[in-house]
Backbone bond lengths (Angstrom), bond angles and torsions (degrees), N, CA, C in turn:
res aa  C-N    CA-C-N  psi(-1)  N-CA   C-N-CA  omega(-1)  CA-C   N-CA-C  phi
1 M - - - 1.502 - - 1.484 110.32 -
2 K 1.327 112.48 140.74 1.566 117.73 -179.16 1.484 107.02 -77.21
3 E 1.348 111.15 151.18 1.471 116.61 171.26 1.555 110.43 -82.91
4 D 1.370 115.01 144.93 1.464 117.86 -178.43 1.579 107.12 -85.96
5 N 1.332 110.12 110.20 1.488 112.57 -175.48 1.529 111.97 -92.50
6 T 1.378 117.50 8.40 1.428 125.13 -176.17 1.607 106.51 -86.52
7 K 1.267 117.52 -16.95 1.481 120.51 173.36 1.459 113.38 -64.46
8 V 1.366 116.75 132.13 1.527 119.82 -178.40 1.563 105.68 -103.53
9 M 1.292 115.58 140.01 1.398 119.69 174.69 1.489 111.59 -64.53
10 S 1.288 114.97 139.10 1.491 122.08 -177.20 1.496 109.91 -66.15
11 D 1.302 118.49 -24.70 1.508 122.56 -179.83 1.470 111.93 -55.68
12 E 1.386 114.95 -31.37 1.478 118.04 -173.39 1.516 113.04 -75.85
13 Y 1.286 114.65 -5.59 1.548 118.27 -177.93 1.570 109.73 -115.55
14 E 1.295 117.20 8.31 1.491 116.80 175.05 1.481 113.72 -67.32
15 M 1.336 115.02 151.33 1.506 121.21 178.82 1.498 108.64 -72.20
16 K 1.373 114.05 144.83 1.463 117.88 170.65 1.412 109.99 -76.51
17 D 1.417 117.57 165.72 1.422 118.72 177.09 1.520 111.46 -73.13
18 E 1.345 119.90 -34.78 1.401 121.59 177.78 1.620 109.84 -142.27
19 Y 1.292 110.41 152.41 1.454 120.96 177.35 1.458 109.45 -124.65
20 D 1.392 118.08 148.15 1.437 120.55 -179.75 1.549 107.41 -106.20
21 F 1.337 110.80 109.21 1.537 120.19 175.93 1.472 116.38 -105.47
22 S 1.358 116.46 19.30 1.469 125.24 -173.58 1.560 107.46 -62.86
23 S 1.333 118.73 -32.42 1.446 119.11 179.34 1.495 114.66 -99.57
24 G 1.368 112.02 7.81 1.575 114.91 -179.36 1.487 107.80 -72.87
25 V 1.368 114.07 159.35 1.463 124.54 173.51 1.455 108.84 -114.84
26 R 1.424 113.07 120.15 1.490 120.02 -179.95 1.512 111.75 -63.48
27 G 1.314 117.41 128.95 1.384 120.92 172.99 1.466 119.06 76.21
28 R 1.304 112.54 11.27 1.466 120.63 -178.66 1.525 117.34 -51.76
29 F 1.303 115.46 -38.04 1.479 121.97 -174.08 1.563 110.81 -110.74
30 H 1.322 116.57 1.44 1.490 124.82 -175.22 1.588 109.45 -81.22
31 N 1.318 116.56 110.07 1.445 117.73 170.60 1.550 111.93 -122.87
32 P 1.308 119.70 93.89 1.425 122.77 -177.57 1.540 109.26 -59.55
33 K 1.383 110.08 140.42 1.475 114.03 175.99 1.446 113.96 -92.57
34 K 1.344 114.20 -8.38 1.470 116.93 -177.50 1.571 106.63 -120.55
35 K 1.311 118.46 151.41 1.439 124.18 176.09 1.478 106.09 -114.38
36 S 1.331 114.06 142.13 1.461 120.67 175.67 1.474 109.84 -85.41
37 T 1.366 115.73 134.71 1.448 118.78 -179.34 1.606 105.17 -149.40
38 T 1.228 113.74 165.97 1.449 122.14 172.43 1.503 112.10 -107.46
39 I 1.294 115.07 133.16 1.531 119.12 -178.13 1.524 105.45 -141.44
40 R 1.281 114.64 137.37 1.509 113.04 179.53 1.607 105.55 -105.05
41 L 1.302 111.33 127.83 1.446 117.75 175.10 1.436 115.70 -121.07
42 D 1.288 122.33 149.12 1.416 126.98 -176.53 1.503 105.11 -64.86
43 D 1.408 113.17 156.42 1.507 122.99 -170.27 1.588 102.90 -66.55
44 D 1.357 118.80 -44.49 1.461 115.06 -172.09 1.601 109.47 -65.98
45 L 1.323 117.54 -28.86 1.428 115.30 177.69 1.630 115.44 -69.23
46 I 1.368 108.07 -37.31 1.430 113.29 -179.62 1.580 107.92 -67.11
47 L 1.314 118.59 -43.53 1.439 124.78 177.31 1.531 109.44 -55.84
48 F 1.264 113.74 -47.33 1.543 118.68 -177.29 1.493 110.73 -58.73
49 F 1.348 115.19 -47.26 1.496 117.07 -173.67 1.488 110.40 -75.64
50 K 1.434 117.70 -33.28 1.423 119.24 178.96 1.584 112.47 -67.83
51 K 1.308 112.57 -39.50 1.476 119.12 179.06 1.568 107.45 -63.63
52 R 1.270 119.31 -53.11 1.444 128.20 -178.15 1.582 107.86 -55.87
53 A 1.382 114.14 -43.70 1.453 119.80 -178.63 1.473 113.98 -65.08
54 G 1.323 113.42 -42.57 1.506 120.66 172.51 1.484 114.17 -59.06
55 E 1.282 117.87 -42.41 1.450 118.62 174.44 1.543 118.17 -65.99
56 Q 1.379 113.24 -32.14 1.439 119.51 178.11 1.508 115.94 -90.66
57 K 1.348 111.47 -7.17 1.544 122.59 -178.28 1.504 111.95 60.78
58 I 1.358 117.53 44.73 1.461 122.66 173.42 1.454 109.84 -134.46
59 G 1.332 122.61 172.42 1.356 124.88 176.55 1.453 118.13 -68.51
60 Y 1.267 119.67 144.56 1.501 121.22 -178.27 1.481 106.43 -71.17
61 Q 1.300 127.09 -29.74 1.432 124.21 178.98 1.551 110.44 -69.40
62 T 1.311 116.07 -29.25 1.355 120.51 178.71 1.608 107.50 -63.83
63 L 1.294 114.21 -46.21 1.470 118.61 174.46 1.467 114.31 -62.01
64 V 1.256 119.62 -40.43 1.529 122.42 176.18 1.498 109.59 -61.36
65 N 1.322 118.42 -40.63 1.466 123.47 -179.64 1.565 104.95 -67.85
66 A 1.215 123.87 -46.01 1.418 125.93 178.63 1.504 113.90 -57.50
67 A 1.329 115.78 -46.43 1.477 124.36 177.92 1.544 109.75 -61.23
68 L 1.292 121.61 -46.72 1.414 129.67 177.22 1.505 110.76 -60.02
69 R 1.319 115.41 -42.69 1.562 119.54 -178.55 1.517 107.01 -71.48
70 E 1.281 121.21 -36.84 1.480 124.75 176.72 1.537 109.78 -62.10
71 F 1.255 113.74 -44.42 1.567 122.04 178.55 1.496 106.54 -60.13
72 V 1.346 122.52 -54.06 1.404 122.99 -176.13 1.503 109.91 -67.29
73 K 1.298 121.10 -35.30 1.480 122.70 175.74 1.513 110.36 -56.11
74 Q 1.374 114.76 -46.47 1.452 121.34 -173.25 1.539 109.32 -77.03
75 H 1.257 121.95 -23.99 1.476 124.29 179.14 1.575 117.72 -110.37
76 A 1.338 114.15 10.56 1.427 120.50 178.92 1.547 110.65 -69.97
77 V 1.239 116.58 137.50 1.463 124.20 176.40 1.484 111.38 -91.55
78 D 1.217 119.41 117.12 1.500 122.26 179.57 1.428 115.84 -71.78
């Protein structure tokens, strides 16, 4: 039986002790999909979304985003 020569030695993929990032550009490929903003919500709305988020085990901001997306979808003008 022939030996499989396509296997690569794992030594070729080991981390170096040091890397030179002196010519690197911070954030060059970073494109955040979310924007940070401040919004004031009534207490009852925050409690509603936090309670629902706790039941569904997801973040309450995720639920707020979903509710706003649904609102926009229903009220979008084609």
